[in-house]
C-alpha positions in Angstrom: 221.9 77.3 108.5 221.9 81.4 107.3 219.4 83.2 105.5 220.7 81.9 101.9 220.8 78.5 102.8 216.8 78.9 104.1 215.6 81.0 101.1 218.3 78.0 99.2 216.3 74.8 101.3 212.8 76.5 99.3 211.8 74.0 96.5 211.2 75.6 92.6 207.4 75.6 93.4 208.2 78.7 96.0 209.9 80.9 94.1 207.8 83.9 95.3 208.5 83.6 98.7 212.6 83.0 97.8 212.2 86.8 96.4 210.3 87.7 99.0 211.9 86.5 101.8 214.6 88.6 100.0 212.6 91.7 100.0 211.6 92.3 103.5 213.8 91.5 105.8 214.9 95.2 104.5 212.7 98.3 105.4 212.8 101.4 104.6 210.2 101.9 107.7 211.7 100.1 110.1 215.5 100.8 112.5 217.9 97.8 112.1 216.5 96.2 115.8 213.3 96.9 114.8 213.7 94.9 111.6 215.9 91.7 112.9 213.7 92.4 116.6 210.9 91.3 114.3 212.1 88.6 112.1 213.9 86.8 115.7 210.1 87.5 117.3 208.5 85.4 114.9 210.8 83.2 113.7 210.7 82.0 116.7 206.6 81.6 117.6 206.8 79.9 113.4 208.4 77.0 115.9 210.4 75.8 112.7 213.5 74.8 114.0 215.6 75.6 110.6 213.8 79.3 110.1 214.7 80.2 114.1 218.2 78.6 113.3 218.5 81.1 110.0 217.4 83.9 111.4 218.8 83.7 115.1 222.1 83.7 113.2 221.7 86.4 110.7 219.8 88.5 113.9 223.0 88.1 116.7 225.5 90.3 114.7 222.1 92.5 114.2 220.6 92.9 117.8 222.2 93.5 121.0 222.3 90.8 123.4 218.7 92.9 125.0 217.7 92.5 122.2 218.0 90.0 121.0 216.4 88.7 124.1 214.2 90.6 124.4 213.1 89.7 121.1 212.3 86.2 122.2 210.6 87.6 125.3 208.1 88.8 123.4 207.4 85.7 121.1 207.1 83.4 124.8 204.6 86.0 126.2 202.9 86.4 122.8 202.0 82.6 122.6 200.1 82.9 125.9 198.1 86.2 125.1 197.6 85.2 122.5 196.2 81.8 123.2 194.9 84.1 126.6 192.8 87.4 124.3 191.7 85.8 121.1 189.6 82.8 123.6 188.4 85.2 125.2 187.9 86.9 121.7 186.4 84.4 120.0 183.7 83.2 123.3 181.7 86.4 122.1 181.0 87.0 126.6 182.1 90.6 127.1 182.4 89.7 130.5 185.6 87.5 130.0 187.0 90.6 128.3 186.3 91.9 131.6 187.8 89.5 133.8 191.1 90.5 135.0 193.7 88.3 132.5 195.7 86.7 135.7 198.6 85.9 133.9 202.5 87.6 134.5 203.4 89.4 131.7 206.0 91.6 133.5 207.6 91.3 129.4 205.7 94.1 128.4 205.6 96.4 131.0 209.0 96.2 131.1 210.8 94.6 127.8 215.1 95.4 128.2 214.2 98.1 124.6 212.6 100.6 123.4 208.9 99.9 123.7 208.2 100.8 120.5 210.5 97.9 119.0 209.1 95.5 121.5 204.9 96.3 120.6 206.7 96.2 116.9 207.4 92.5 117.4 204.4 91.4 120.0 201.9 93.1 116.9 203.9 90.5 114.4 204.1 87.1 116.9 200.2 87.9 116.9 199.9 87.7 113.7 201.2 84.6 113.0 199.3 83.4 116.5 196.5 85.1 114.4 195.0 86.9 117.5 192.5 90.0 116.7 192.3 91.3 119.5 196.2 91.4 120.0 197.1 92.9 116.5 194.4 95.7 117.4 195.7 96.1 121.0 199.4 96.6 119.4 198.5 98.6 116.5 197.0 100.8 118.7 199.9 101.4 120.9 202.8 101.3 118.2 201.0 104.7 116.4 200.2 105.6 119.8 204.3 105.7 120.4 204.7 107.5 116.9 204.9 104.5 115.0 204.0 104.4 111.8 200.9 102.5 109.0 203.7 101.8 106.8 206.3 99.8 109.6 202.7 97.8 110.9 202.8 97.1 107.4 206.7 95.7 107.4 206.3 93.9 110.4 203.3 92.5 108.9 204.9 91.3 105.3 207.9 89.8 107.6 205.6 87.7 109.7 203.7 86.6 107.0 207.1 85.8 104.0 208.2 83.9 108.0 206.0 82.2 108.1 205.3 80.8 104.8 208.9 80.0 104.9 208.4 77.7 107.9 204.8 75.7 106.5 206.8 75.5 103.2 209.8 74.0 104.2 207.9 71.5 107.0 205.8 70.0 104.3 208.8 69.3 102.0 210.8 67.6 104.2 207.2 65.8 105.4 207.2 65.0 101.3 210.7 63.9 100.9 210.6 61.5 103.9 206.9 60.5 103.0 207.2 56.8 101.7 205.8 56.8 97.5 202.6 54.7 96.8 
């Protein structure tokens, strides 16, 4: 499946989403690797096969093999980290935040791509997974490494639109498969 096929699969009521899907996959503030790595990491985090297949098909020729794998690694490590750090934050006991996580996170330290790019991907996945602690940490690192607030915003826009596409494709399919009363 391609992005065009994904856009065409969106129902009429998701017209805004169709238009936004085209718009967010172009960016003045993200390099091609940053943009397509963000899209791939987010598509993986959205857990929707159609969205992942469409994004992967478009991303593969635009990303090196190392960047493709690093984007998937960002989704994988943040799936773990977002649960852990969101939970320690939500417990409202600062002692949990002071305890070592004791979780292997080698991908964060040595992602195989530019650290700024990987941080953008982690930020976008953290938005999908709803971890405020990770969002703040990665946004700060992005700015510290020379990234910009418009780049952060573009990564978040990609996350928002692809997450909405995943939800819409799933709900549309479920409604189509549901028995009518």
